[in-house]
Each structure stands twice: as C-alpha cells, then as structure tokens.
Residue frames as qw, qx, qy, qz and C-alpha x, y, z in Angstrom:
[[0.040, -0.363, 0.055, 0.929, 9.48, -39.40, -11.02],
 [0.455, 0.603, 0.654, -0.044, 6.41, -38.40, -12.98],
 [0.131, -0.398, 0.325, 0.848, 7.47, -36.55, -16.11],
 [0.282, 0.018, -0.619, -0.732, 4.82, -37.85, -18.62],
 [0.761, -0.091, -0.030, -0.641, 1.22, -39.10, -18.74],
 [0.807, 0.144, -0.569, -0.057, 2.62, -42.55, -19.29],
 [0.290, 0.214, -0.733, 0.577, 4.61, -42.39, -16.05],
 [0.405, -0.175, 0.385, -0.810, 1.55, -41.19, -14.14],
 [0.833, 0.016, -0.236, -0.499, -0.62, -43.96, -15.59],
 [0.700, 0.178, -0.672, 0.166, 1.95, -46.58, -14.73],
 [0.120, 0.182, -0.675, 0.704, 2.42, -45.38, -11.17],
 [0.594, -0.116, 0.166, -0.779, -1.41, -45.11, -10.62],
 [0.847, 0.062, -0.421, -0.318, -1.71, -48.72, -11.84],
 [0.578, 0.180, -0.705, 0.369, 0.89, -50.02, -9.37],
 [0.596, -0.705, -0.380, -0.060, -0.30, -50.50, -5.81],
 [0.652, -0.365, -0.194, 0.636, 3.08, -49.49, -4.36],
 [0.269, -0.048, 0.098, 0.957, 3.10, -46.14, -6.12],
 [0.055, -0.647, -0.687, -0.326, -0.62, -45.57, -6.46],
 [0.351, -0.807, -0.361, 0.308, -0.95, -43.26, -3.43],
 [0.360, -0.475, 0.186, 0.781, 2.12, -41.08, -4.25],
 [0.184, 0.181, 0.597, 0.760, 0.99, -40.71, -7.96],
 [0.125, -0.745, -0.623, -0.205, -2.55, -39.77, -6.86],
 [0.373, -0.726, -0.183, 0.548, -1.12, -37.23, -4.38],
 [0.325, -0.211, 0.394, 0.833, 0.96, -35.72, -7.27],
 [0.041, 0.467, 0.696, 0.543, -2.10, -35.60, -9.55],
 [0.281, -0.796, -0.512, 0.157, -4.05, -33.85, -6.76],
 [0.353, -0.583, 0.021, 0.731, -1.35, -31.23, -6.45],
 [0.210, 0.052, 0.545, 0.810, -1.27, -30.56, -10.12],
 [0.084, -0.642, -0.666, -0.371, -5.11, -30.16, -10.16],
 [0.334, -0.794, -0.332, 0.384, -5.03, -27.88, -7.06],
 [0.371, -0.387, 0.205, 0.819, -2.40, -25.67, -8.83],
 [0.200, 0.485, 0.623, 0.580, -4.87, -24.94, -11.64],
 [0.188, -0.882, -0.427, -0.068, -6.36, -22.38, -9.27],
 [0.480, -0.260, -0.100, 0.832, -4.82, -18.93, -8.62],
 [0.111, 0.766, 0.183, -0.606, -5.09, -15.22, -9.36],
 [0.636, 0.560, 0.381, 0.370, -5.63, -14.30, -13.00],
 [0.429, 0.249, 0.057, 0.867, -4.13, -11.12, -14.58],
 [0.213, -0.637, -0.147, -0.726, -6.93, -8.91, -13.18],
 [0.081, -0.324, 0.662, -0.671, -6.41, -10.18, -9.63],
 [0.782, -0.131, -0.013, -0.609, -9.53, -12.42, -9.66],
 [0.393, -0.261, 0.876, -0.102, -9.20, -15.91, -8.06],
 [0.802, 0.377, -0.014, -0.463, -10.01, -18.36, -10.85],
 [0.906, 0.011, 0.346, 0.245, -8.69, -21.31, -12.90],
 [0.042, 0.880, -0.321, -0.348, -5.45, -20.09, -14.28],
 [0.954, 0.288, 0.022, 0.079, -3.95, -23.32, -15.44],
 [0.319, -0.842, 0.400, 0.172, -0.36, -23.15, -14.17],
 [0.454, 0.609, -0.610, -0.225, 0.75, -25.84, -16.52],
 [0.358, -0.328, 0.860, -0.161, 1.13, -28.99, -14.42],
 [0.695, 0.295, 0.619, -0.216, -1.83, -30.78, -15.98],
 [0.560, 0.771, -0.113, -0.281, -1.16, -29.27, -19.40],
 [0.071, 0.682, -0.718, -0.121, 2.33, -30.68, -19.43],
 [0.389, -0.058, 0.916, -0.078, 0.90, -34.14, -18.86],
 [0.254, -0.071, -0.671, -0.693, -1.76, -33.51, -21.58],
 [0.161, -0.460, -0.858, 0.160, -4.64, -33.78, -19.07],
 [0.236, -0.576, -0.212, -0.753, -7.74, -31.63, -18.51],
 [0.291, -0.294, 0.576, -0.705, -9.20, -31.08, -15.11],
 [0.855, -0.002, 0.013, -0.518, -12.03, -33.49, -15.97],
 [0.813, 0.292, -0.502, 0.024, -9.56, -36.11, -16.82],
 [0.169, 0.396, -0.701, 0.568, -7.61, -35.59, -13.73],
 [0.596, -0.179, 0.396, -0.675, -10.86, -36.10, -11.69],
 [0.906, 0.172, -0.214, -0.323, -11.65, -39.23, -13.75],
 [0.624, 0.355, -0.630, 0.297, -8.20, -40.59, -12.75],
 [0.649, -0.394, -0.587, 0.280, -9.09, -40.11, -9.05],
 [0.237, 0.082, -0.227, 0.941, -8.21, -36.48, -8.21],
 [0.050, -0.737, -0.626, 0.250, -10.73, -34.28, -6.46],
 [0.206, 0.477, 0.173, 0.837, -11.52, -30.90, -8.07],
 [0.347, -0.474, -0.588, 0.557, -11.79, -29.00, -4.90],
 [0.105, 0.823, 0.262, 0.492, -12.40, -25.57, -6.56],
 [0.566, -0.188, -0.406, 0.692, -9.84, -24.34, -4.09],
 [0.135, -0.930, -0.338, 0.053, -11.10, -21.24, -2.20],
 [0.340, 0.797, -0.157, 0.474, -9.21, -18.10, -2.40],
 [0.661, -0.160, -0.506, 0.530, -6.48, -18.08, 0.12],
 [0.303, -0.894, -0.254, 0.211, -6.42, -15.51, 2.95],
 [0.573, 0.386, 0.001, 0.723, -4.44, -12.58, 1.72],
 [0.346, -0.908, -0.238, -0.013, -5.19, -10.24, 4.72],
 [0.624, -0.569, 0.155, 0.513, -1.55, -9.91, 5.48],
 [0.512, 0.168, 0.437, 0.720, -0.64, -9.18, 1.97],
 [0.044, 0.803, 0.422, 0.418, -3.30, -6.60, 1.64],
 [0.459, -0.867, -0.098, 0.167, -2.33, -4.93, 4.91],
 [0.619, -0.332, 0.300, 0.645, 1.36, -4.87, 3.79],
 [0.371, 0.435, 0.502, 0.649, 0.36, -3.49, 0.48],
 [0.091, -0.909, -0.329, -0.240, -1.49, -0.63, 2.08],
 [0.573, -0.721, 0.035, 0.387, 1.28, 0.12, 4.36],
 [0.602, -0.038, 0.406, 0.687, 3.70, 0.24, 1.52],
 [0.203, 0.673, 0.459, 0.544, 1.41, 2.39, -0.59],
 [0.287, -0.937, -0.196, -0.034, 0.82, 4.87, 2.30],
 [0.626, -0.507, 0.181, 0.564, 4.62, 5.04, 2.91],
 [0.471, 0.180, 0.434, 0.746, 5.18, 5.97, -0.76],
 [0.028, -0.852, -0.414, -0.321, 2.38, 8.56, -0.59],
 [0.460, -0.851, -0.028, 0.251, 4.07, 10.15, 2.50],
 [0.613, -0.249, 0.346, 0.666, 7.45, 10.14, 0.73],
 [0.353, 0.494, 0.488, 0.627, 6.11, 11.72, -2.31],
 [0.196, -0.931, -0.289, -0.106, 4.49, 14.45, -0.21],
 [0.589, -0.686, 0.115, 0.411, 7.72, 15.10, 1.54],
 [0.571, 0.059, 0.434, 0.695, 9.63, 15.19, -1.76],
 [0.165, 0.737, 0.433, 0.492, 7.18, 17.75, -3.22],
 [0.378, -0.914, -0.108, 0.102, 7.48, 20.00, -0.05],
 [0.646, -0.471, 0.235, 0.552, 11.18, 19.80, -0.32],
 [0.500, 0.415, 0.412, 0.639, 11.14, 21.18, -3.91],
 [0.051, 0.811, 0.229, 0.536, 9.81, 24.42, -2.65],
 [0.490, -0.829, 0.159, -0.217, 11.32, 24.57, 0.79],
 [0.380, 0.546, -0.698, 0.266, 14.93, 23.89, 1.77],
 [0.824, -0.380, -0.415, -0.068, 14.82, 20.90, 4.10],
 [0.510, 0.116, -0.538, 0.661, 16.32, 20.96, 7.58],
 [0.392, -0.729, -0.514, 0.226, 15.28, 22.17, 11.05],
 [0.378, -0.415, -0.011, 0.828, 17.73, 25.00, 10.96],
 [0.065, 0.130, 0.469, 0.871, 16.47, 26.30, 7.72],
 [0.276, -0.622, -0.684, -0.264, 12.86, 26.04, 8.96],
 [0.414, -0.659, -0.367, 0.509, 13.79, 28.10, 11.99],
 [0.273, -0.210, 0.213, 0.914, 15.30, 30.72, 9.72],
 [0.097, -0.423, -0.640, -0.634, 12.15, 30.88, 7.62],
 [0.387, -0.695, -0.605, 0.046, 10.10, 31.33, 10.69],
 [0.388, -0.539, -0.165, 0.729, 12.25, 34.04, 12.10],
 [0.124, 0.060, 0.419, 0.897, 12.18, 35.95, 8.79],
 [0.206, -0.561, -0.659, -0.457, 8.38, 35.68, 8.69],
 [0.409, -0.711, -0.472, 0.322, 8.04, 36.96, 12.27],
 [0.347, -0.383, 0.053, 0.854, 10.38, 39.84, 11.54],
 [0.064, 0.234, 0.558, 0.793, 8.60, 40.65, 8.29],
 [0.282, -0.686, -0.644, -0.187, 5.26, 40.87, 10.06],
 [0.443, -0.697, -0.277, 0.491, 6.54, 42.97, 12.83],
 [0.325, -0.206, 0.220, 0.896, 8.45, 45.28, 10.54],
 [0.022, -0.400, -0.589, -0.702, 5.39, 46.07, 8.44],
 [0.376, -0.788, -0.482, -0.080, 3.58, 47.12, 11.66],
 [0.549, -0.496, -0.106, 0.665, 6.47, 49.26, 12.92],
 [0.247, 0.953, 0.176, -0.016, 6.37, 52.89, 12.03],
 [0.058, 0.887, -0.457, 0.010, 10.08, 53.30, 12.62],
 [0.991, -0.066, 0.069, 0.098, 11.76, 49.95, 11.89],
 [0.045, -0.838, 0.532, 0.109, 15.60, 49.76, 12.23],
 [0.654, 0.418, -0.629, -0.052, 18.14, 47.35, 11.03],
 [0.006, 0.331, -0.819, 0.468, 19.02, 46.37, 14.57],
 [0.627, 0.023, 0.473, -0.618, 15.42, 45.33, 15.20],
 [0.861, 0.359, 0.246, -0.264, 14.89, 43.47, 11.95],
 [0.193, -0.592, 0.668, 0.407, 18.28, 42.11, 10.78],
 [0.499, 0.124, 0.833, 0.204, 16.83, 39.26, 8.74],
 [0.416, 0.821, 0.379, -0.098, 14.64, 41.73, 6.71],
 [0.061, 0.926, -0.264, -0.262, 17.47, 44.25, 6.16],
 [0.470, -0.396, 0.710, 0.344, 19.85, 41.41, 5.34],
 [0.555, 0.355, 0.719, 0.223, 17.93, 40.74, 2.09],
 [0.267, 0.886, 0.094, -0.368, 17.82, 44.25, 0.76],
 [0.222, 0.695, -0.570, -0.379, 19.34, 44.21, -2.74],
 [0.091, -0.179, 0.967, 0.156, 18.92, 40.49, -2.93],
 [0.181, 0.433, 0.879, -0.080, 15.22, 39.67, -2.48],
 [0.151, 0.888, 0.394, 0.181, 14.04, 43.32, -3.11],
 [0.381, 0.572, -0.071, 0.722, 15.37, 46.89, -3.28],
 [0.271, -0.547, 0.287, -0.738, 13.95, 48.19, -0.02],
 [0.045, -0.099, 0.888, -0.447, 13.37, 46.65, 3.40],
 [0.575, 0.218, 0.327, -0.718, 9.61, 47.09, 3.04],
 [0.743, 0.348, -0.369, -0.437, 9.55, 45.25, -0.20],
 [0.289, 0.279, -0.903, 0.153, 11.70, 42.49, 1.35],
 [0.320, 0.006, 0.697, -0.642, 9.25, 42.17, 4.16],
 [0.717, 0.328, 0.100, -0.608, 6.25, 41.94, 1.78],
 [0.601, 0.404, -0.660, -0.202, 8.24, 39.40, -0.44],
 [0.048, 0.251, -0.900, 0.353, 8.86, 37.25, 2.65],
 [0.479, 0.175, 0.588, -0.627, 5.30, 37.12, 3.66],
 [0.678, 0.434, -0.192, -0.561, 4.20, 36.49, 0.14],
 [0.473, 0.326, -0.816, -0.062, 6.55, 33.47, -0.18],
 [0.122, -0.088, 0.882, -0.447, 5.44, 32.11, 3.19],
 [0.625, 0.274, 0.369, -0.630, 1.74, 32.27, 2.21],
 [0.666, 0.451, -0.450, -0.388, 2.55, 30.76, -1.17],
 [0.251, 0.266, -0.916, 0.167, 4.39, 27.92, 0.48],
 [0.358, 0.061, 0.723, -0.588, 1.50, 27.37, 2.98],
 [0.713, 0.335, 0.040, -0.614, -1.01, 27.19, 0.18],
 [0.571, 0.412, -0.691, -0.166, 1.17, 24.70, -1.74],
 [0.024, 0.231, -0.895, 0.380, 1.73, 22.76, 1.55],
 [0.557, 0.129, 0.489, -0.659, -2.02, 22.62, 2.22],
 [0.738, 0.415, -0.295, -0.442, -2.69, 21.31, -1.36],
 [0.418, 0.355, -0.833, 0.076, 0.10, 18.56, -0.80],
 [0.189, -0.108, 0.801, -0.557, -1.36, 17.66, 2.59],
 [0.702, 0.247, 0.201, -0.637, -4.90, 17.27, 1.18],
 [0.709, 0.397, -0.514, -0.273, -3.62, 15.02, -1.57],
 [0.193, 0.324, -0.882, 0.283, -1.57, 13.01, 0.89],
 [0.369, 0.000, 0.706, -0.604, -4.45, 12.48, 3.32],
 [0.745, 0.311, 0.050, -0.588, -7.03, 11.81, 0.64],
 [0.610, 0.406, -0.665, -0.143, -4.73, 9.28, -1.10],
 [0.078, 0.212, -0.911, 0.344, -4.02, 7.41, 2.15],
 [0.563, 0.118, 0.471, -0.669, -7.78, 7.33, 2.94],
 [0.775, 0.386, -0.248, -0.435, -8.52, 5.87, -0.44],
 [0.401, 0.388, -0.825, 0.084, -5.66, 3.24, -0.03],
 [0.149, -0.109, 0.842, -0.506, -6.93, 2.19, 3.39],
 [0.659, 0.223, 0.320, -0.643, -10.45, 1.90, 2.10],
 [0.517, 0.386, -0.660, -0.386, -9.37, -0.45, -0.69],
 [0.855, -0.201, 0.330, -0.347, -10.59, -4.08, -0.36],
 [0.944, 0.149, 0.210, 0.205, -8.06, -5.81, -2.57],
 [0.567, -0.335, 0.292, 0.693, -4.56, -5.38, -4.01],
 [0.320, 0.433, 0.479, 0.693, -5.83, -4.04, -7.31],
 [0.173, -0.909, -0.344, -0.160, -7.90, -1.39, -5.34],
 [0.543, -0.693, 0.062, 0.471, -4.75, -0.33, -3.43],
 [0.529, -0.001, 0.441, 0.725, -2.82, 0.13, -6.63],
 [0.110, 0.699, 0.527, 0.471, -5.67, 2.09, -8.19],
 [0.325, -0.910, -0.241, 0.090, -6.08, 4.36, -5.11],
 [0.552, -0.515, 0.204, 0.623, -2.28, 5.09, -5.03],
 [0.401, 0.231, 0.529, 0.712, -2.25, 5.87, -8.80],
 [0.006, 0.778, 0.519, 0.354, -5.25, 8.13, -8.54],
 [0.415, -0.664, -0.214, 0.584, -3.47, 10.65, -6.19],
 [0.369, 0.803, 0.229, 0.407, -3.58, 14.01, -7.71],
 [0.581, -0.389, -0.156, 0.698, -0.55, 16.00, -6.59],
 [0.132, 0.951, 0.149, -0.238, -0.49, 19.80, -6.95],
 [0.642, 0.568, 0.007, 0.515, 1.81, 21.47, -9.48],
 [0.512, -0.325, -0.245, 0.756, 4.54, 23.73, -8.06]]
C-alpha cells in the first residue's frame, strides 16, 4: 500500500513493485485534472500528489507522464441537464397557471361554458335564466346583475389569457435559452434568467 512518499519511493525502487507504483503515481497525476469552481477543465489538484508531498513536475521526474488530460465528453451530462432544466421550467409554468386558475378538466370545461354563455348573453336582447344558467347562477356572488356577471366573466377570462400568454412566452423563451447553452454553467444561467410574470 502506498500511503507516504517513502512507500512510493521504495516501491519504485523495487523491480517487483515498480510497475504497480508507477501506475499508482500516474493515476495520482491524472487526477490533478478536473473541473474548477467555474466549470472550466483545468488543474484542480484533487489531493493525491499533495498528500505524498509531490508536485506534478516531481511526479514526471519519477516516471509519470503529464498527459494534460483532455476534457471528458460530457455530452450526456449536458443533455440530461438541459432536459431537467426544461422540465423544471415547464413545472413552474404550470404552477403559475394553477395559481390563477383552478386545475382540472372539469373546472376548465366549466370556465369555457361560462365564457360562452357570457358572450351569448351580452349579444342577446332578451336573455333568460333558462338560456344562460351559468351567468344567472352567479348573480349576487360575482356581481349584482346578470349583465354585470357576464362582463365580469369575460374580463376574468381575458385577464387569465393575458397572464397565460405571458407565462407561455417566459416558458418558451427559457427553454430556448437552455437548449442553446453549450455547457452546464450556461444551462444553469439560462434557467435562472427566466423572468416569470407577476400575478
């Protein structure tokens, strides 16, 4: 086992252990390369050589090869990071929509029916409760008259659409920026830069 510089030197000096010691030294030198705090591939000094009290130059002098290891292929990692970031953007968009609209297919159908009735109500010269039950159902709740209820329903629908359009623009723009990123730092920056609309 190589725990100290003395161990390494003894093993390098002995023909029986020279090859294994050199392989260990090479591994320690290779491990000096990695991603720094800013995500750049560089000498990071993971500690293997430092624990033995060796510099990279000294390791080379002892027989290791400073291969200046190339940056590993992180295509899969980048693709996975983009997918995860886009999923989070989609989830945030849905959460924001849910804050202003009760979720569920049944509720959406109710909103659509009310909007259709409100539009027709305002164009009808003699609207009746039998024809527009959803509008009349909210008299005294949403507004004091059926006409006021119909206008309130349409105003709420347009307000939601405007908010929904703003959320959708932010969602699509954010995902476009994420997918255009060329590294992990760029993915994180693009995701953090999404500007969501206020309610």
